[in-house]
Wavefront OBJ file of the C-alpha trace (Angstrom):
o trace
v 165.846 45.346 -21.926
v 162.081 45.907 -21.526
v 160.444 49.021 -22.895
v 159.064 50.930 -19.907
v 156.290 53.424 -20.581
v 154.561 55.654 -18.129
v 150.819 55.478 -17.582
v 149.119 58.796 -18.325
v 147.116 60.587 -15.672
v 143.600 59.256 -15.120
v 141.880 62.521 -16.149
v 143.902 62.524 -19.368
v 142.886 58.939 -20.104
v 139.203 59.845 -19.610
v 139.592 62.862 -21.917
v 138.724 65.318 -19.140
v 141.976 67.289 -18.829
v 144.547 68.459 -21.346
v 147.539 68.974 -19.061
v 149.644 70.870 -21.619
v 146.841 73.363 -22.151
v 146.249 73.613 -18.393
v 149.931 74.346 -17.766
v 149.879 77.184 -20.305
v 146.838 78.693 -18.585
v 148.462 78.433 -15.159
v 151.697 80.107 -16.283
v 149.775 83.375 -16.739
v 149.234 83.634 -12.951
v 145.686 84.866 -13.507
v 142.424 83.328 -12.340
v 140.695 81.085 -14.907
v 137.111 81.553 -16.011
v 135.980 77.984 -16.615
v 132.816 77.423 -18.623
v 131.203 74.012 -18.677
v 127.856 73.071 -20.158
v 125.507 70.152 -19.840
v 122.307 69.484 -21.736
v 120.237 71.579 -19.322
v 122.611 74.021 -17.626
v 125.672 76.238 -17.987
v 128.170 76.369 -15.117
v 130.785 79.116 -14.744
v 133.544 79.253 -12.153
v 136.300 81.725 -11.438
v 139.194 79.561 -10.231
v 142.562 80.544 -8.810
v 145.505 78.132 -8.792
v 147.064 77.251 -5.458
v 149.766 74.598 -4.944
v 147.555 72.528 -2.600
v 144.660 72.633 -5.078
v 142.572 75.058 -7.074
v 140.480 77.561 -5.116
v 137.047 78.457 -6.477
v 136.513 82.182 -6.003
v 133.019 82.530 -7.496
v 130.547 80.245 -9.191
v 127.314 80.726 -11.135
v 124.915 78.201 -12.614
v 122.167 78.933 -15.131
v 119.660 77.370 -12.694
v 120.148 80.503 -10.537
v 118.535 82.606 -13.288
v 115.126 81.359 -12.167
v 115.571 83.377 -8.936
v 115.819 86.489 -11.127
v 112.631 85.641 -13.028
v 114.052 83.767 -16.052
v 111.325 81.564 -17.558
v 113.055 80.215 -20.684
v 115.474 77.290 -20.896
v 118.676 77.239 -18.875
v 120.892 75.558 -21.464
v 120.632 78.017 -24.361
v 122.686 80.957 -25.629
v 120.619 83.587 -23.818
v 120.947 81.756 -20.503
v 124.709 81.368 -21.035
v 125.127 85.127 -21.535
v 123.012 85.948 -18.467
v 124.918 83.395 -16.348
v 128.175 85.087 -17.375
v 126.768 88.425 -16.249
v 125.614 86.859 -12.996
v 129.108 85.532 -12.250
v 130.666 88.930 -12.948
v 128.136 90.612 -10.639
v 128.985 88.144 -7.883
v 132.663 89.073 -8.245
v 131.739 92.803 -7.813
v 135.201 93.919 -8.900
v 137.127 93.958 -12.136
v 139.118 90.753 -12.076
v 141.575 90.096 -14.881
v 141.251 86.442 -15.897
v 141.803 84.009 -18.752
v 139.227 81.826 -20.481
v 139.365 78.064 -19.906
v 136.968 76.206 -22.213
v 138.370 72.821 -21.254
v 137.943 70.052 -23.829
v 135.351 71.927 -25.907
v 136.287 72.632 -29.492
v 136.531 76.334 -30.202
v 133.684 77.134 -32.600
v 132.731 80.649 -33.660
v 129.399 81.706 -32.135
v 129.422 78.909 -29.537
v 127.421 79.082 -26.277
v 130.738 79.140 -24.407
v 131.643 82.459 -26.015
v 128.200 83.895 -25.236
v 128.863 83.129 -21.550
v 132.311 84.734 -21.775
v 130.817 87.860 -23.390
v 128.244 88.038 -20.593
v 131.067 87.939 -18.039
v 132.878 90.740 -19.880
v 129.722 92.868 -20.069
v 129.179 92.204 -16.366
v 132.596 93.609 -15.460
v 135.283 90.925 -15.740
v 138.364 91.702 -17.807
v 138.911 88.852 -20.219
v 140.758 88.824 -23.554
v 138.215 87.682 -26.151
v 137.974 88.309 -29.877
v 134.678 89.867 -30.990
v 134.764 87.584 -34.058
v 134.003 84.431 -32.027
v 131.153 85.869 -29.964
v 127.598 85.275 -31.252
v 125.876 88.454 -32.380
v 123.582 90.220 -29.926
v 120.433 89.368 -31.910
v 121.179 85.672 -31.421
v 122.052 86.141 -27.743
v 118.756 87.979 -27.152
v 116.829 85.153 -28.853
v 115.464 87.179 -31.763
v 115.808 84.160 -34.069
v 113.487 82.203 -31.750
v 111.001 85.060 -31.717
v 110.970 85.254 -35.524
v 110.564 81.488 -35.849
v 107.675 81.543 -33.369
v 105.904 84.247 -35.398
v 106.394 82.210 -38.553
v 105.222 78.961 -36.942
v 102.184 80.471 -35.203
v 100.018 79.816 -38.275
v 100.241 76.066 -37.603
v 98.816 75.914 -34.067
v 99.515 72.214 -33.460
v 103.170 72.469 -34.490
v 103.550 75.770 -32.587
v 102.220 74.293 -29.330
v 104.361 71.176 -29.696
v 107.555 73.069 -30.504
v 107.161 75.771 -27.838
v 105.433 73.697 -25.145
v 108.003 74.502 -22.437
v 107.710 78.230 -23.109
v 103.920 78.079 -23.005
v 103.957 75.949 -19.836
v 106.109 78.621 -18.159
v 103.646 81.341 -19.320
v 106.238 82.873 -21.633
v 105.238 83.818 -25.153
v 108.235 82.823 -27.331
v 107.659 85.913 -29.458
v 108.510 88.097 -26.448
v 111.781 86.316 -25.609
v 114.019 89.313 -26.519
v 111.998 91.595 -24.187
v 112.147 88.977 -21.440
v 115.920 88.697 -21.945
v 116.337 92.490 -21.652
v 114.265 92.552 -18.452
v 116.365 89.855 -16.786
v 119.588 91.456 -18.015
v 118.566 94.757 -16.402
v 117.631 92.928 -13.187
v 121.049 91.272 -12.965
v 122.819 94.484 -13.999
v 121.069 96.460 -11.258
v 122.611 94.333 -8.490
l 1 2 3 4 5 6 7 8 9 10 11 12 13 14 15 16 17 18 19 20 21 22 23 24 25 26 27 28 29 30 31 32 33 34 35 36 37 38 39 40 41 42 43 44 45 46 47 48 49 50 51 52 53 54 55 56 57 58 59 60 61 62 63 64 65 66 67 68 69 70 71 72 73 74 75 76 77 78 79 80 81 82 83 84 85 86 87 88 89 90 91 92 93 94 95 96 97 98 99 100 101 102 103 104 105 106 107 108 109 110 111 112 113 114 115 116 117 118 119 120 121 122 123 124 125 126 127 128 129 130 131 132 133 134 135 136 137 138 139 140 141 142 143 144 145 146 147 148 149 150 151 152 153 154 155 156 157 158 159 160 161 162 163 164 165 166 167 168 169 170 171 172 173 174 175 176 177 178 179 180 181 182 183 184 185 186 187 188 189
C-alpha cells in the first residue's frame, strides 16, 4: 500500500502563514492588529475574520506620516510608533484586539513592538507586556541625536551618515523634538 501524504498549503510552503498560530488568534473572536515591515515602510492593519475572507477595518502605512510633516525615515522605530498611533486615530474608538506579528521572531525592543505601543497610546486596547516594548528614549530617537552630536566633529563622516536627514532639511540632533511635534499633530486629530 502506498504512503499517501497531503501537500501543505501554498502559503505554509512559502513560509508566509503559520496556520496553527493563525487558528489560535482567530479563536479569540477579536480583530487582529497585523504589523508588517519592509526595508522602507511599516504597514499596520486592523483585520476582522469573516468566513468568506478577512475584512480589513483600518490600515495605516508609515508613508502617510509625510502628510503630517514627518521628515525622517519611514522604516525606523520612531516611524513605527507614529504609524501605530495613526492607525489608532483612524479607528477613533477603543477597539479590543490581539497582536499578530506573523512570521517575525519575537525580539524584545523590536520595531514591531514600538508600532504596537503606538497603537495602544493612540487608543487601541491590546494586551502587551511593557518588557518587550523599546524604551521611550529609543522610540523618540534620542540615541540618533546623541550619535549625531558625537559625530558632528568629523564633518565628512557626519554628512555621509546623515545625508538623508540633511537632504530633508532635518537636523538629526533635533529628531526627538521633531518626533514630539508629529506625535502631537497625530494626537490632536
